[in-house]
N, C-alpha and C positions, 0 to 999 in steps of 0.2 A: 331603817325606815319603819315608821309606825304603820301597823295594819289594824284597822278598826273593823270588828265583826259585830253585826247587830244580832243580839240573842233574843229579841222580842217575841219571836214566834215559838209556839209549841211548849208552853208551860202547863203544868197541872196545878190547879187551885184546890186547896182543902180548907173548907170553912170550919171543920171540926178537927181538933188535934187527934182524936181517937181514930178518925178516918185515915190519917197519914200513917199511923203505926200499923194499921191493917192494910194499907195501900189500896183502899177502896173509897168510892164516893167522890173521886176527883172530877173536877170540871176542867175541860180542855179550854185554855184561854190564850190570848196573846196580850202582851203588855203594850201600852198601859192598860190597867184594869182597876176597877173598884168593885167591892162587894156591897157598897152602899148606893148603887145607882138608883134604885127604886125607893128603898126605905128612907133615904136621905131627903126625898122630895115629896113624900106623900102627906106630910103634915101630921102624921101619927107619932105616937110615942114608941115606935118600934125600931128606932135607929140601932143597928147591930154594932156593938162595941165589944171586941174580943181579939184574941190572938188567932190569926189565920196563917196558912202556909202556902208557899209557892215552891214547886220543885221542877227541876229540869236536868236532863242528862246532857253531859257535855263530852263529846268525843275528842280524843287527842288530835285528830286530823284538823280540827278547827284552829288550833294554836301551835301545831307542830312547827318546830324551827324557830319559835320566838324565844328571845333571850329572857324577857319578862312578860308576864301576863297579868293584866289588871281587869277587874270587873267593875263596872260603873252603873249606878242607878241614878236616874234623874229625879227621884223622889220616892218616898214610901212613908205614908202617914200613919202614925206619929213616930213610932220607934221601930227599928228593924235590926235583926241579927241575920247575918249572911254566913252560912256554913258551906264549906267545900269538903266533901268526903267526910262529913261528921265533925270537922274542926272549925271552930269559929274563925272567920276571916275578918269580920268587922262588925262593930255595933254602931248604930247611928240613931241619934235623936234629932229631929228637926223637920218633920213634916215633908214638905215638898222641895227640899234643897238637895242638890246633887251630892253624891258621895261615892267613893271608890276605894278599892283595896287591891294590893298586890297579892295575887293568889298563886304565884309561881311555885312556891315551895309546897303547896297543898295539892297540886295536881298529880294525877296518875294516868294510866292508859285509858281507864274508864272513870268518869267523874259524875257525881251527883251534887247539884247546887240546891240548897234549901234556904229559902228566905222566910223567916218568921216575922210577920208584921203585926203590930199591936196598935190599934187605934183607940184603946180604952183610955 
């Protein structure tokens, strides 16, 4: 029997990759999220295009007992790399199309998911 767990709550967003390596400057967010909510609509030439990061801790209790574990995103514009415990789980190009990856073999007792999204 399939069990679907919503992971949209409690992500950390890092607009600068230097911040993620220092683990500082994170904005607490829930998905869906955009970092262009204001600059994409103000008519200026300040539309932020860059690589940004989302991170989330995933406890084993969330998926314990599952034979296979997939992670699914309903979109990430324009390209995304999803890492589980430092290992690449999936690369996706395609803007707002759904993509998923089997992460069963990448999971441990304590897990960190990092999603690197590039809208450049």
